[in-house]
N, C-alpha and C positions, 0 to 999 in steps of 0.2 A: 731877786730871786722872787719868783710866783711860786707858790706853794698850792698844790692839788687839793681840791677838796676832802679827797680822803687824807689828807694828811690832818693827822688827830694832835693836839697838843698833849705831850704827855703830865706827869705830875707838876713838874715843873718845865715852864718853855720858855725860852729865850731869843732874842733877835736884835739884831742891830738895827739903832732907830731909824736908818733911811732904808732898812729893808722893804721890798715890796710883796705884800700879800693880800692873795685874793683865790677865788675861785670861778676860774675864767670859763667854766662849762656852757654859758647860755651864749656868750661871745663866739662860739663856734658852733652853735645848733643842738648842743647837746642838754640834757637835764643834770643837773647837779646830784647823780645818784650815788656815788660810792664815797659818801660819807660826808660831805658837807651838811646835807639836809637833815642829818642826825647829831652831828657834834656843834654845826654852827649856834643853832637855838638853844642848846645847851648852856652854851658860854657867854652868849651875847643876849639872847633873849630872841624870841620870834620874828618882833617887827623888825628888829635891826639885822637880822639875820635874812629874812626875805630882801629887805633892801639890797643886801650884798650879793645873795645868790640870782636875784633875778636882774641886777643888772650887770654882773661880772666886775664891778668897780673895785678896784685895788686900793687897799689901805697901807700905810707906812709901817714899819714895826712899832714906832712911836704911838700912832691911833691905835692898832691893835693892842697893846698893853694899855691904855687909856682906858677902853671898851670892854677890856676882860676878856679878850682873844687869846691872847697870851699873858705871861705872869709878867715879863719885864722888858723892854726895852734899852739898851745901852750903846754907847757908842762904840763901833766897829771894835776900836782898839781896845775895848776892854771886856768885850766878848768873852774870847777864848777863857780868859782867866778867871771870870766871874762863872761859868760854865762847868770849868775844872774844879773850883772850889764847892761849888754844889754838891758835884759828882763824888769829890772826896767825902763830903760830909756826908752825904749819903752812904757812902760805901763803908765809913767807920762807924755809921749807925747800926743799930739792932734791927739786923737783916730780915729777921722773919716777923718783927713787928710791922717795920716799913712797909713789904711785902704784903702782908696780909690787912695791914690800912688802908694800901692802893687798890686791893682787891674789895674788899669793903665799900670804898667810895665809888668805885668804879661799878658796884652792882646794878644799880639805876639805871648807869647809861649803857650796859648790855641790855638791858630789859628793852629800853626804847629801841637802841640798834636793831633789836631783832623786829620790832614793831614797822620801824621803817625800812629797812634795806630792800626786803623781797620788793617793795612796792616801788622805790625810788629807782633801783637797780635794773626793773621791768621796764620803768620809762626811761631811764637812759639807753637800755638796747633800742627799745623804739624809736628814740629819738636819733640814734644813730644811721637809721633809714630814712630820713626825710629829706626833702630837698633842701631845707634850710641848712641842715649839716653839710651837705653835697657841695652847697654853694658858698658855706666858708671854708671850706678847704682849698675849693676851686681860688676863691679871693687870695687866701693864704698863699698859695702856690703864685697866684700873677702878682702878689704883694700890693694888693688893695683892700678898700673895706667891702665887708659883704654886702649885700643887697637881699636881705629876707624877705619872704613872702606870705609867711607863715604856713607853708607847706610840710 
């Protein structure tokens, strides 16, 4: 599974240890403009986020948990049970306190998102019109590696 950059981990995020997680935008000549530029630096730091966002490299679920991109990585056979247990725990908790705590914690993230999203979405739209993106689409259709020119 490759999760797009717009995918944002929730208050609890779990994955199978061998899941593949990444932001492949740059591999198809696009800017990571729909969330990756916002959430990844907040979760794993700017230097590490840039490495993954600029290369499009994938991480396993285990590596994503180790660096803090997700909360936990588990054997695939245990995943549903652990997620169900957490969902039940939250459902049985003080719902208003949980809801308002989540909103409070997310306040700073919303402020960062507002500052970054307009710029990153504009650049993503521009990158959609580049020759590099057109080459990536053509290469995908032809089942070959793209040859980027920087145009």
